[in-house]
Backbone as a ProteinNet text record, in pm:
[ID]
protein_1_A
[PRIMARY]
MDKIEPIKRRLKLHDLRVLMAVAEAGSMSRAAKRLGTVQPALSRSIAELEHALGVRLLDRGSRGVAPTAYGRALIKRGIAMFDELRQGIEDIAFLADPTAGELRVGSSENLATGPVWAVIDRLLRQYPRISIKLVTGNIGALCEDLAERNVEIVIRRIAEPIIDRQFAVENLFDDPVIVAAGAQNPWTRRRRFQLADLANEPWALVPFDTPSGALIARAFRASSLEPPRAVVFAQSLHVRTRLLETGRFLSAMPSFSLRLPGRYPALKALPVEFPGTRRPIGIITLRDRTLSPLAQLFLDKMRGMVKP
[TERTIARY]
220.9	231.9	220.3	174.5	240.4	391.9	466.1	610.8	633	625.4	661.5	669.5	539	493.2	551.4	610	727.4	880.5	915.6	1052.4	1041.3	893.7	915.4	921.6	825.1	858.7	992.6	1122	1255.8	1273.2	1248.6	1375.3	1342.2	1462.2	1479.6	1542.5	1506.8	1551.1	1732.9	1765.2	1905.7	1966.4	1946.8	1986.9	2046.5	1923.9	1945.2	2025.5	2017.5	2171.3	2304.1	2279.9	2441.2	2498.9	2380.8	2421.3	2491.9	2398.8	2449.9	2587.1	2612.6	2729.6	2854.9	2804.4	2952.7	2970.1	2894	2859.1	2961.3	2938.6	2982.5	3124.4	3117	3290.7	3351.5	3335.9	3433.9	3470	3469.2	3469.6	3422.3	3426.1	3367.2	3374	3555.7	3604	3571.7	3621.5	3583.8	3427.3	3359	3216.1	3147.1	3187.6	3204	3252.8	3367.7	3457.7	3321.1	3261.6	3210.7	3059.2	3042.2	2872.8	2867.7	3025.4	3087.1	3006.6	3036	3008.3	3113	3096.8	3216.8	3186.6	3279.3	3255.2	3151.3	3177.6	3088.4	2894.6	2917.3	2755.7	2691.8	2794.5	2753.8	2793.2	2827.5	2823.5	2707.3	2625.3	2506.2	2414.5	2404.2	2331.7	2340	2415	2441.4	2374.4	2418.4	2404.6	2239.2	2168.4	2023.3	1948.7	2005.5	1937.7	1936.3	2080.6	2051.7	2012.2	2012.7	1902.5	1744.5	1731.7	1593.8	1542.4	1655.7	1639.3	1652.4	1752.8	1762	1861.1	2007.6	2074.7	2197	2320	2409.3	2391.8	2417.1	2404.7	2543	2682.8	2818.8	2890.5	2997.3	3077.3	3237.5	3327.4	3409.8	3559	3639.8	3752.2	3852.8	3981.2	4147.3	4125.5	4079.4	4065.9	3909.9	3872.1	3756.8	3589.6	3514	3336.5	3270.9	3235.4	3163.4	3010.1	2946.6	2779.3	2738.2	2669.3	2661.7	2535.1	2494.5	2399.8	2245.6	2234.3	2141.2	2147.1	2292.6	2297.2	2293.8	2323	2327.9	2156.5	2047.7	1937.1	1880.5	1961.9	1846.1	1899.2	2027	2080.3	2032.9	2025.4	1960.7	1810.6	1725	1566.6	1599.3	1688.9	1700.8	1748.5	1873	1820.9	1695.4	1609.4	1483.9	1415.6	1410.8	1324.5	1372.6	1506.7	1567	1494.5	1556.5	1521.3	1358.7	1285.5	1123.7	1108.7	1166	1149.6	1241.4	1329.3	1422.7	1295.3	1243.8	1169.7	1023	979.3	889.2	822.5	1005.5	1075.1	1060.1	1085.5	1110.8	969	903.8	733.2	699.3	691.6	630.2	673.9	793.5	863.2	843.3	842.1	807.9	606.5	546.3	382.6	367.2	467.4	506.7	534.9	642.4	691.5	747.1	655	690.5	803.8	883.2	967.1	1127.1	1125.1	1230.2	1245.2	1317.1	1408.5	1491.1	1575.6	1656.3	1610.7	1627.5	1609.5	1754.5	1800.8	1870.7	1878.2	1930.5	1868.1	2013.4	2003.6	2137.4	2081.8	2202.4	2185	2323.2	2294.3	2427.8	2481.7	2623.3	2661.5	2652.4	2560	2471.5	2357	2316.8	2160.7	2148.3	2273.4	2275.8	2341.9	2381.8	2427.8	2346.1	2227.6	2104.4	1985.5	1865.9	1758.6	1758.8	1823.5	1790.7	1891.5	1991.8	2006	1866.7	1789.4	1721.2	1588.7	1554	1500.3	1525.3	1642.7	1698.1	1696.4	1730.1	1727.3	1580	1466.5	1351.3	1344.4	1306.9	1282.5	1361.6	1481.6	1591.1	1526.6	1470.9	1454.2	1310.1	1212.4	1100.6	1138.8	1192.3	1214.6	1341.8	1431.3	1560.1	1590.1	1510.6	1571.5	1592.5	1521	1519.1	1682.8	1766.9	1858.6	1852.5	1973.1	1932.5	2086.4	2105.3	2218.4	2229.6	2330.5	2358	2424.1	2393.4	2481.6	2516.7	2625.4	2656.2	2723.3	2703.9	2744.1	2677.9	2758.8	2687	2533.7	2515.9	2367.3	2372.5	2486.9	2477.4	2480.7	2625.8	2597.7	2531	2463.9	2321.1	2237.5	2163.2	2097.2	2157.2	2260.1	2317.3	2280	2286.5	2307.6	2126.9	2050.5	1912.9	1878.7	1911	1864.9	1897.1	2026.1	2100.7	2016.4	1955.4	1886.9	1950.7	2048.7	2130	2086.8	2002.3	1970.2	1771.4	1669.9	1561.1	1486.8	1569.8	1555.4	1680.2	1658	1782.8	1694.3	1761.3	1731.4	1808.2	1813.5	1916.6	1869.9	1977.4	1940.7	1893.9	1807.5	1837	1888.3	1988.6	2064.1	1989.6	1948.3	1920.7	1806.8	1698.4	1583.8	1614.2	1575.6	1601.7	1501.3	1534.6	1454.6	1446.3	1574.4	1523.8	1415	1302.6	1202	1180	1303.2	1298.2	1277.9	1320	1287.1	1215.2	1127.3	981.3	1086.2	1053.4	1078.9	943.7	1009	916.7	989	927.3	1021.3	952.9	1063.8	1015.3	1046.8	1102.2	1102.2	1237.7	1237.4	1346.3	1439.5	1530.3	1633.9	1738.7	1789.7	1908.8	2050.9	2144.8	2256.2	2279.5	2325.6	2369.6	2494.8	2521.5	2677.3	2652.8	2783.9	2763.7	2917.5	2923.7	2980.7	3042.6	3113.7	3119.5	3053.1	3000.7	2940.2	3053.6	3129.8	3246.8	3304.1	3290.4	3317.6	3256.4	3334.7	3262.4	3177.8	3157.8	3020.8	2887.6	2899.2	2768.8	2767.1	2752.7	2723.3	2653.9	2682.8	2624.8	2497.3	2403.7	2331.9	2268.8	2401.9	2325.9	2484.8	2482.8	2537.8	2504.2	2602.1	2547.5	2664.8	2655	2805.7	2904.7	2854.4	3039.8	3096.1	3008.8	3125.3	3250.7	3177.3	3228.5	3340.5	3377.4	3403.6	3537.7	3608.7	3784.7	3776	3712.6	3714.2	3794.4	3833.8	3869.7	3771.8	3753.7	3640.1	3729.2	3644.1	3661.2	3526.8	3556.5	3464.9	3461	3366.6	3399.4	3450.7	3524.9	3625.8	3537.3	3538.7	3458.5	3467.5	3528.7	3493.3	3378.8	3325.4	3251.9	3099	2968.8	2900.2	2818	2837.9	2834.4	2886.7	3013.8	3155.3	3111.8	3035.8	2994.5	2900.9	2794	2676.8	2713.9	2800.1	2852.9	2904.3	2980	3066.4	2994.3	2911.9	2769.1	2642.9	2664.6	2602.2	2661.1	2786.4	2929.2	2911.9	2909.7	2886.2	2759.7	2674	2492.9	2540.5	2611.8	2576.7	2709.5	2758	2849.6	3001	3011.9	3132.5	3196.8	3327.6	3409.5	3428.6	3406	3385.7	3523.7	3530.9	3633.7	3781.2	3885.3	4015.1	4017.2	3926.9	3932.5	4080.2	4098.1	4185.8	4210.2	4089.3	4089.7	3968.4	4000.2	3913.6	3872.5	3737.7	3744.6	3658.2	3634.7	3510.2	3431.9	3518.3	3453.6	3343.3	3245.7	3157.2	3212.9	3268.3	3322.4	3433.1	3514.6	3681	3617.3	3495.2	3467.4	3402.4	3312.5	3291.6	3349.5	3466.8	3569.9	3603.9	3639.8	3716	3624.6	3534.9	3427	3398.9	3437.3	3428.1	3533.3	3623.1	3774.1	3701.3	3579.8	3559.6	3657.1	3724.1	3820.8	3774.9	3643.1	3642.3	3525.1	3447.4	3391.2	3330.8	3183.9	3181.2	3033.6	3016.5	2857.6	2798.9	2684.8	2603.4	2507.4	2407.1	2281.2	2199	2065.1	2041.7	1964.9	1955.5	1905.9	2003.9	2139.7	2189	2248.5	2127.1	2182.6	1994.5	1930	1792.9	1733.4	1840.8	1797.5	1836.2	1789.6	1802.1	1914.3	2042.4	2151	2246.4	2244	2334.4	2456.5	2466.4	2623	2547.4	2580.1	2522.3	2624.2	2774.2	2845.4	2886.9	2772	2762.3	2652.7	2635.2	2520.3	2524.2	2415.1	2354.5	2366.8	2461.5	2436.9	2352.1	2284	2144.8	2199.9	2266.3	2281.8	2288.3	2204.1	2146.4	2242	2252.2	2290	2172.4	2222.3	2123.1	2170.8	2002.9	2029.8	2043	2088.2	2130.6	2022.7	1864.7	1765.5	1728.2	1740.2	1710.7	1662.2	1549.5	1473.6	1510.6	1517.7	1572.7	1467.4	1462.4	1386.8	1403.1	1293.6	1289.1	1297.4	1397.2	1382.3	1368.6	1291.1	1288.5	1220.7	1219.8	1235	1117.4	1046.6	913.7	792.1	871.5	806.6	866.7	922	945.7	809.8	757.8	722	750.1	800.1	823.4	783.3	910.6	885.6	787.3	720.5	672.8	782.5	893.2	1006.9	1008.5	1038	1081.6	960.1	814.5	705.4	697.1	727.7	746	842.7	1016.8	1089.2	1015.4	975.8	915.9	806.2	758.5	617.2	681	763.3	842.3	952.9	1019.9	1064.9	955.1	827.6	794.3	735	682.5	629.9	750.9	853.1	1013.1	993.8	980.3	1065.6	910.2	779.3	699.5	743.8	709.5	720.2	826.5
-453.2	-367.3	-502.7	-619.8	-738.8	-782.2	-723.5	-729.3	-619.7	-556.5	-416.7	-425.8	-439.9	-406.2	-493.9	-596.7	-702.8	-602.5	-574.3	-470.3	-362.1	-289.8	-140.2	-195.7	-303.3	-320.9	-370.3	-377.9	-415.6	-355.3	-214.4	-136.2	-28.5	25.3	97.7	279.3	369.8	499	502.5	438.5	434	355.9	219.4	162.9	257.4	294.3	386.1	507.8	547.7	669	666.3	525.1	437.5	425.8	341.5	331.7	424	609.4	704.2	797	754.9	808.4	700.5	564.4	504.5	525.8	569.5	596.3	758.2	802.9	931.6	958.1	871.8	817.5	780.5	672.7	538.3	505.6	461	328.4	314.1	214.7	210.8	216.3	240.9	276.5	447.3	504.8	654.2	705.8	590.9	640.2	608.1	492.8	460.6	547.9	609.9	749.7	887.3	906.1	1012.7	983	908	844.4	890.4	799.6	809	658.9	566.3	426.1	350	226.7	137	19.3	-24.7	-83.9	-187.3	-248.6	-407	-361.9	-214.4	-180.1	-152.4	-65.4	6.3	-177.8	-245.9	-413	-442.1	-416	-495.2	-431.2	-276.5	-226.5	-234.7	-273.5	-272.6	-426.2	-497.2	-645.2	-637.1	-609.1	-590.8	-520.3	-414.3	-357.3	-395.8	-500	-619.5	-705.9	-742.5	-880	-813.6	-730.5	-679.3	-664.4	-576.1	-558.1	-720.7	-752.6	-875.6	-857.6	-735.3	-741.2	-659.9	-624.9	-564.2	-421.9	-372	-230.8	-161.4	-218.5	-169.9	-261.2	-230.8	-315.4	-311.4	-370.7	-413.3	-411.5	-294.3	-331.6	-323.9	-326.9	-293.8	-137.2	-93.7	95.4	159.8	69.7	139.5	75.1	183.9	53.3	202.2	169.4	236.5	169.2	249.3	209.3	139.7	24.2	-69.2	31.5	16.3	85.4	78.3	-36.4	-78.5	51.9	27	158.6	247	330.8	499	510.7	402.6	474.7	473.9	366.2	392.9	524.8	545.1	674.6	806.7	776.3	944.3	953.5	828.3	887.1	853.7	792.4	838.5	986.8	1034	1181.5	1308.1	1227.9	1327.2	1262.1	1163.6	1127.5	1219.6	1221.3	1268.7	1425.7	1474	1630.3	1647.3	1600.7	1589.8	1525.1	1460.8	1434.9	1613.4	1664.8	1770.5	1870	1899.4	1989.8	1996.3	1853.3	1799.2	1925.2	1888.3	1890.1	2066	2093.6	2263.1	2319.9	2285.5	2315	2299.3	2240.8	2196.7	2316.8	2336.6	2450.3	2591	2592.5	2756.2	2760.9	2637.8	2634.3	2691.7	2657.1	2684.6	2807.9	2863.1	3014.6	3009.2	3106.4	3139.5	3285.3	3325.2	3415.3	3355.9	3243	3126.9	2996.6	2981.5	2924.5	2873.9	2810.2	2834.8	2836.1	2909.1	2893.8	2891.7	2765.2	2808	2858.5	2920.2	2974.7	2987.3	2951.4	2947.8	3073	3153.4	3256	3296	3340.7	3379.4	3543.5	3600.8	3672.4	3805	3850.3	3966.9	3965.1	3891.2	3876.9	3873	3818.2	3787.8	3952.9	4006.4	4121.2	4232.5	4233.6	4275	4261.6	4204.7	4164	4061.9	3974.1	3840.8	3914.9	4008.9	4090.6	4156.8	4235.5	4319.6	4248.7	4103.9	4054.6	3964.7	3904.2	3878.7	4005.5	4132.7	4224.1	4264.3	4301	4285	4205.1	4055.8	3934.5	3942.9	3972.4	3988.8	4079	4207.8	4303	4252.1	4187.6	4158.4	4058.4	3911.9	3812.3	3804.4	3824.1	3887.3	3709.5	3631	3502	3388.2	3431.1	3311.6	3327	3217.1	3219.3	3168	3255	3196.3	3169.3	3057.2	3026.7	3055.4	3151.6	3197.3	3162	3049.5	3007.2	3040.5	3105.6	3152.6	3017.2	3084.8	2966.6	2954.6	2919.6	2920.1	2846.5	2843.5	2767.3	2604.6	2571.2	2353.2	2381	2440.1	2432.4	2438.3	2551.1	2529.9	2456.7	2439.2	2278.6	2214	2136.5	1999.3	2002.7	2135.7	2172	2159.8	2200.4	2198.7	2060.5	1981.7	1844.8	1727.6	1778.7	1696.1	1769.1	1836.9	1934.5	2007.1	2044.4	2131.8	2278.7	2312.9	2451.9	2398.4	2526.7	2503.8	2581.2	2686	2741.4	2858.1	2867.2	2879	3038.3	3135.7	3250.4	3311.6	3325.3	3350.8	3401.3	3477.8	3474.7	3344.7	3302.3	3256.1	3253.4	3241.5	3206.9	3121.2	3022.4	2921.4	2866.2	2786.5	2700.3	2553.9	2591.7	2480.2	2326.8	2225.3	2137.8	1993.1	2008	1971.3	1930.9	1809.1	1792.7	1794.4	1812	1762	1936.4	2006.1	2140	2241.8	2290	2390.7	2529.4	2597.5	2754.9	2805.6	2966.9	3124.5	3212.6	3288.1	3416.7	3537.4	3541.4	3713.1	3822.4	3872.7	3979.3	3956.5	4031.2	4002.3	4163	4125.1	4206.8	4218.7	4334.3	4371.8	4367	4368.4	4436	4558.4	4632.4	4826.6	4795.4	4941.6	5018.2	5099.5	5052.8	5155	5214.9	5327.7	5363.7	5480.5	5527.4	5613.2	5695.8	5840.5	5901.9	6067.1	6004.3	6120.3	6070.1	5998.2	5950	6035.7	6125.6	6223.4	6157.2	6037.7	5998.4	6029.9	5996.8	6070.3	6207.4	6237.5	6404.2	6438.9	6292.6	6378.4	6260.6	6302.8	6222.5	6161.8	6143	6140	6082.5	5954.6	5865.5	5756.5	5628.2	5523.1	5406.7	5286	5178.3	5203.6	5215.9	5218.6	5391.6	5443.3	5566.6	5513.7	5419.3	5383.1	5227.9	5200.6	5048.9	5102.9	5230.5	5237.9	5274.9	5285	5330.1	5267.9	5278.6	5156.5	5060	4965.8	4834.7	4765.6	4742.8	4619.1	4520.2	4417.5	4351	4201.6	4114	3965	3888.8	3782.7	3727.3	3682.1	3692.1	3633.7	3523.2	3429.2	3272.3	3212.7	3357.6	3255.7	3304.1	3218.8	3268.4	3460.2	3509.7	3638	3726	3688.9	3712.4	3730.8	3578.3	3590.6	3633.2	3690.6	3753.4	3895.4	3971.1	4082.8	4091.6	3986.1	3941.2	4003.2	3913.5	3850.9	4027.5	4089.7	4227	4365.9	4338	4426.7	4351.6	4227.8	4186.3	4220.4	4187.9	4236.8	4413.3	4479.4	4596.8	4618.5	4525.3	4495.7	4584.7	4558.5	4604.2	4511	4468.4	4399.5	4375.1	4290.2	4348.7	4429.9	4504.4	4606.4	4532.1	4576.7	4512.7	4554.3	4466.1	4501.7	4552.1	4662.8	4683.2	4589.7	4539.2	4455.2	4350.4	4217.7	4114.1	4083	4041.5	4012	3948.4	3844.8	3788.9	3872.8	3939.6	3936.3	4098.8	4120.4	4218.4	4367.5	4311.3	4398.6	4435.1	4394.6	4456.3	4568.6	4492.8	4588.4	4733.2	4694.7	4855.7	4948.3	4873.7	4998.3	5027.1	4970.1	4986.2	5135.8	5125.6	5184.4	5357.5	5308.8	5478.1	5517.5	5504.1	5565	5689.3	5663.2	5765.1	5732.1	5612.4	5614.9	5493.1	5395.8	5265.3	5272.9	5160.4	5141.6	4977.7	4929.5	4811.9	4770.1	4591.7	4565.5	4502	4578	4503.7	4488	4435.8	4351.3	4479.1	4528.9	4659.1	4650.5	4551.5	4543.5	4578.7	4593.2	4602.6	4796.7	4839.1	4988.4	5027.7	4979.4	5009.5	4989.2	4910.7	4957.2	5037.3	5114.4	5264.7	5233.9	5314.1	5318.6	5195.8	5059.6	5029.1	5089.8	5112.6	5170.8	5317.2	5403.8	5595.9	5631.3	5559.6	5615.3	5589.1	5473.1	5467.3	5505	5495.2	5530.5	5477.9	5441.2	5360.2	5465.1	5465.3	5552.8	5492	5585.5	5615.7	5541.7	5418.1	5359.9	5226.8	5132.1	5003.8	4895	4797.1	4698.1	4567.5	4560.8	4430.9	4302.4	4222	4126.5	4064.8	4146.4	4086.8	4081	4100.9	4051.2	3952.8	3911.1	3749.8	3723.9	3608.6	3617.1	3618.4	3699.9	3632.3	3563.7	3436.2	3318.5	3314.5	3217.9	3143.6	2961.1	2874	2749.3	2682.1	2567.4	2507.1	2360.2	2239.2	2074.3	2116.3	2026.8	1994.8	1961.1	1785.5	1739.9	1788.9	1906.8	1889.1	2017.3	2008	2061.7	2221.1	2338	2458	2465.8	2511.4	2525.1	2647.7	2695.9	2765.2	2895.3	2911.1	3014	3076.1	2972.5	2979.1	3012.8	2971.2	3082.5	3181.5	3210.1	3381.4	3455.9	3371.3	3515	3488.5	3415.7	3415.8	3493.2	3525.6	3652.3	3782.5	3746.9	3889.1	3964.8	3838.8	3881.6	3891.6	3822	3900.1	4021.5	4026.2	4191	4298.7	4252.1	4377.8	4405.4	4280.3	4312.2	4284.7	4330.4	4351.6	4454.8	4585.6	4743.8	4722.3
-776.1	-671.5	-586.7	-610.2	-532.3	-493	-600.6	-575.8	-505.2	-513	-478.3	-326.6	-265.5	-137	-70.8	-67.3	34.8	13.1	-106.6	-89.6	8.3	-25.9	38	208.3	229.2	398.3	466	341.1	406.7	363.7	303	241.1	382.8	417.7	523.4	478.9	522.5	483.2	525.6	667.4	663.7	565.6	529.2	467.8	326.1	239.9	171.7	142.7	291.8	310.2	323.5	405.2	363.7	206.5	104.8	9.9	-73.5	-51.7	-87.6	-40.9	83.8	129.1	116.8	109	20.3	-123.3	-164.7	-335.5	-313.5	-237.8	-282.6	-187	-116.2	-52.4	-129.3	-199.8	-319.7	-259	-34.4	-13.7	127.6	147.8	248.4	413.9	454.1	546.8	579.9	412.3	424.3	494.6	413.3	432.4	619.7	636	761.7	932.3	876.3	956.5	875.6	797.1	750.8	881.2	902	933.9	1090.2	1131.1	1248.1	1296.1	1259.7	1265.1	1218.2	1240.7	1198.8	1024.7	968.2	849.9	815.1	936.5	906.7	931.3	993.3	987.4	880.1	770.4	647	574.9	544.6	517.6	474.4	653.8	652.7	594.3	590.4	531.5	407.1	310.4	203.9	129.3	215.4	164.9	198	335.4	348.9	211	149.1	10.2	-52.3	-98.8	-210.3	-221.9	-92.1	-65	-114.4	-66.1	-72.9	-221.9	-278.6	-436.9	-527.1	-512.9	-572.8	-653	-636.4	-771.5	-645.7	-777.7	-677.4	-704.2	-601.3	-589.1	-598.1	-540.1	-547.8	-614.2	-729.4	-764.3	-629.4	-602.5	-506.9	-576.4	-562	-646.4	-548.5	-616.5	-540.6	-488.2	-584.6	-574.4	-448.9	-461.6	-354	-430.6	-402.6	-429.7	-531	-622	-742.8	-742.2	-755.4	-791.4	-940.4	-919.4	-1018.1	-1086.9	-1199.8	-1298.6	-1185.6	-1166.1	-1066.5	-938.8	-881.5	-793.7	-836.6	-916.6	-969.6	-956.6	-1054.6	-1039.4	-905.6	-808.8	-673.4	-585	-646.5	-588.5	-628.6	-750.7	-835.8	-742.9	-733.6	-677.7	-523.9	-489.8	-336.1	-337.6	-383.5	-400	-415.5	-449.9	-482.5	-372.3	-301.1	-217.2	-72.9	-40.8	70.5	38.8	-78.4	-57.6	-43	-75.2	-89.2	106.1	172.3	267.2	343.9	335	375	354.1	232.2	208.1	258.5	316.8	355.8	515.1	578.9	746.4	708.5	610.4	573.9	583.2	544.2	463.7	625	721.8	836.3	921.2	933.7	994.7	972.3	862.1	722.7	821.6	800.1	832.6	1009.7	1046.9	1221.8	1259.5	1182.1	1137.9	1020.9	940.4	880.7	861.7	904.4	924.4	920.4	915.9	931.3	802.7	804.3	708.5	595.5	513.8	440.6	294.1	206.8	43.7	-39.4	-120.4	-202.4	-349.5	-390.7	-534.2	-614.5	-749.7	-860.1	-906.5	-983.1	-1037.9	-1140.5	-1194.7	-1308.6	-1228.8	-1215.6	-1137.4	-1132.2	-1233.5	-1285.6	-1219.3	-1270.1	-1173.1	-1040.1	-975.9	-827.4	-786	-855.3	-817.1	-794.9	-910.7	-954.2	-919.8	-994.3	-981.6	-820.9	-815.4	-694.2	-598.1	-583.5	-474.2	-409.9	-470.5	-454.8	-417.7	-458.3	-393.9	-247.8	-265.1	-124.3	-2.8	-25.9	48.8	92.7	12.4	32.7	154.2	112.7	189.6	371.2	364.9	452.7	557.1	533.1	597.1	663.3	570.1	628.4	729.8	704.8	740.1	819	882.2	914.1	943.6	994.2	1043.2	893.2	793.9	690	669.9	601.7	527.3	401.5	310	141.5	131.8	53	-20.8	-131.5	-183.7	-322.9	-393.6	-504.1	-573.3	-740	-755.8	-917.8	-983.4	-1130.7	-1192.7	-1364	-1499.6	-1607.2	-1612.3	-1707.3	-1760.9	-1716.5	-1762.2	-1746.7	-1597.5	-1507	-1355.5	-1296.7	-1317.1	-1236	-1293.4	-1402.6	-1454.7	-1362	-1381.1	-1303.5	-1108.1	-1067.6	-907.5	-894.7	-1037.4	-977.7	-1004.7	-1110.7	-1122.8	-963.9	-914.9	-783.2	-647.4	-688.1	-592	-493.8	-541.8	-468.1	-445.8	-531.4	-512.9	-604.7	-539.4	-550.1	-678.5	-687.3	-826	-914.3	-1015.9	-1116	-1164.3	-1133.6	-1210.9	-1324.3	-1428.8	-1502.1	-1690.1	-1741.1	-1923.6	-1917.1	-2052.6	-2097	-2235.5	-2295	-2411	-2517.4	-2497.1	-2595.2	-2529.6	-2570.4	-2539.8	-2464.3	-2334.2	-2238	-2289.9	-2361.7	-2412.8	-2299.3	-2223.4	-2113.7	-2010.1	-2074.2	-1987.8	-1852.8	-1776.1	-1616.9	-1547	-1627.8	-1581.5	-1683.2	-1546.5	-1618.3	-1624.9	-1763.2	-1722.1	-1730.3	-1711.8	-1678.4	-1694.2	-1838	-1855.5	-1730.4	-1725.1	-1639.5	-1710.3	-1801.1	-1865.9	-1970.2	-2120.6	-2179.2	-2149.7	-2192.5	-2159.9	-2258.9	-2352.9	-2455.3	-2355.2	-2433.2	-2360.8	-2443.2	-2349.1	-2368.5	-2312.3	-2399.7	-2387.3	-2249.3	-2201.1	-2082.9	-2045	-2035.8	-2005.2	-1894.2	-1783.8	-1647.5	-1730.8	-1590.7	-1591.7	-1672.2	-1642.6	-1691.3	-1815.6	-1878.4	-2036.1	-2128.9	-2231.2	-2305.9	-2379.4	-2416.2	-2481.9	-2391.5	-2271.6	-2241.6	-2239.3	-2260.6	-2343.7	-2434.7	-2529	-2653.9	-2692.7	-2805.1	-2797	-2935.9	-3039.1	-3128.7	-3226.7	-3188.1	-3257.2	-3295.4	-3367.7	-3415.6	-3305.1	-3334.2	-3277.3	-3340.2	-3450.1	-3593.7	-3519.2	-3473.5	-3419.4	-3263.5	-3194.7	-3103.4	-3106.8	-3231.3	-3279.7	-3176.8	-3234.3	-3183.3	-3074.9	-2983.2	-2839.1	-2734.5	-2627.3	-2552.7	-2488.6	-2501.7	-2429.1	-2329.2	-2228.8	-2137.1	-2155.1	-2248.6	-2261.7	-2210.6	-2197.1	-2175.6	-2285.7	-2247.3	-2355.3	-2497.9	-2589.9	-2695.1	-2701.8	-2655.2	-2617.5	-2544.8	-2491.5	-2382.5	-2447.9	-2399	-2436.9	-2444.1	-2361.5	-2358.9	-2448.5	-2450.7	-2552.1	-2732	-2713.3	-2855.7	-2901.4	-2823.6	-2834.5	-2910	-2756.8	-2840.5	-2978.2	-3009.8	-3099.5	-3207.4	-3221.8	-3318.5	-3358.1	-3211	-3211.8	-3318.5	-3323.3	-3373.7	-3570.2	-3546.7	-3711.9	-3779.3	-3689.8	-3705.5	-3779.3	-3745.3	-3765	-3862.5	-3917	-4028.5	-3995.8	-3868	-3812.3	-3724.2	-3718.8	-3635.3	-3540.2	-3414.2	-3291.2	-3280.5	-3182.4	-3072.3	-3080.3	-3067.2	-2997.7	-2871.6	-2713.5	-2627.1	-2611	-2475.6	-2408.4	-2304.2	-2238.6	-2102.7	-2125.9	-2148.2	-2154.8	-2021.6	-1914.7	-1796.7	-1745.4	-1729.3	-1746.1	-1557.5	-1508.6	-1385.5	-1377.9	-1375.2	-1366.9	-1291.9	-1160.3	-1075.6	-1147.4	-1205.3	-1244.4	-1339.9	-1450.6	-1570	-1524.9	-1439.2	-1347.6	-1308.1	-1257.3	-1190.1	-1290.8	-1405.2	-1528	-1600.1	-1590.5	-1677	-1594.7	-1431.6	-1383.5	-1361.1	-1431.7	-1465.8	-1568.6	-1633.1	-1728.4	-1947.4	-1889.6	-2021.9	-2088.3	-2050.3	-2132.7	-2123.9	-2236.4	-2260	-2248.5	-2172.7	-2151.3	-2221.1	-2269.5	-2279	-2150.7	-2095.1	-1993.4	-2023.3	-1946.4	-1919.4	-1908.5	-1969.9	-1931.3	-1807.9	-1726.3	-1589.5	-1504.7	-1500	-1450.1	-1393.2	-1466.1	-1465.9	-1435.9	-1465.7	-1357	-1249.6	-1163.7	-1051.6	-951.9	-883.2	-828.5	-781.3	-745.1	-657.2	-692.7	-831.1	-839.6	-866.5	-987.5	-1043.1	-1038.8	-960.4	-967.2	-1090.8	-1116.9	-1138.1	-1305.3	-1379.7	-1497.2	-1561	-1700.2	-1782.6	-1876.9	-1954.6	-2062.9	-2174.2	-2284.8	-2443.9	-2547.9	-2594.9	-2679	-2777.7	-2821.3	-2939.6	-2918.5	-3020.1	-3016.6	-3009.5	-2956.4	-2969.9	-3036.5	-3163.9	-3243.7	-3199.4	-3179.8	-3199.3	-3044.4	-2927.5	-2808.9	-2672.5	-2706.5	-2646.7	-2618.5	-2516.3	-2430.7	-2310.9	-2283.1	-2163.7	-2051.8	-1963.4	-1820.5	-1771.7	-1730.7	-1683.9	-1546.1	-1521.3	-1375	-1431.9	-1376.6	-1429.4	-1312	-1287.6	-1198.5	-1219.2	-1130.5	-1152.1	-1160.1	-1330.7	-1296.7	-1242.4	-1163	-1096.1	-965	-892.4	-770.6	-707.4	-622.2	-574.7	-489.2	-553	-430.9	-324.1	-196.5	-99.6	-72.6	71.3	127.8	47.5	115.1	110.8	-97.6	-131	-251.5	-333.6	-307.5	-375.4	-337	-207.3	-128.5	-235.2	-257.3	-350.2	-519.8	-499.8	-673.1	-673.9	-623.9	-581.6	-585.5	-447.5	-475.6	-601	-672.4	-779.3	-927.7	-926.9	-1045.8	-1003.2	-902.1	-842.7	-908	-845.4	-892	-1048.1	-1094.2	-1250	-1324.8	-1321.9	-1332.5	-1434.2	-1363.6	-1439.6	-1553.8
[MASK]
++++++++++++++++++++++++++++++++++++++++++++++++++++++++++++++++++++++++++++++++++++++++++++++++++++++++++++++++++++++++++++++++++++++++++++++++++++++++++++++++++++++++++++++++++++++++++++++++++++++++++++++++++++++++++++++++++++++++++++++++++++++++++++++++++++++++++++++++++++++++++++++++++++++++++++++++++++

């Protein structure tokens, strides 16, 4: 503590912010332009930081500047510190006015247009002055956004256990993949059939080289069937649902997609088992991060909605 106290007295939030801006910009001149100041002022801030810590924080070269290992370590903690500071300011604002504030949520596209949107809709009806930033992506990108404090919570299907200790995971519900068809498809009028009976139908599927597509392919093989030759491969759920609405195609969808009232009234779930596709839908947060009151409110609404 005796060694840390003098450093703490000399460190300034402004100087740390300058270091982060220079590292992000890759040059002193670009950082000065972004911060609306002059390059010598930035150089003084970096020099004061390096003098206080006794280490070099930036490597300077002909191509610009880049953080050293010491600089990266300080920037990593600086991101967390500024995030906590912003969070504290937002908490104060929420306590003063719980009907306003901003929440940043990460999700898959399927969940974003399903349960996540349903909760957002309910919150906005109750608190019209809040704002929500919704980021969609794969699990790797969203966990990176979470670690870098670009989002506060992530809601998505968890295909594999998350073993990174910086993340905390809470299971909301387990959800299987179902076979879906348009309401006009002849298969919706039949009650007794098996997955094998559908193998030669026209399918609109996610590509098999994606995690979701690989799950579907395994489900067919678990039933001793080869994956179907899809007529259309498309990542976009919107494209696949439009194809289903024609009544000519079949597709694989998360079960929750058809559970929300009014979401896809023209689609039906077929009474056939898709084996081995049940996976947990979970909440992912940073283990050492205190959630904002608005995030807690969002999660309370989400837990209440999915509980049935």
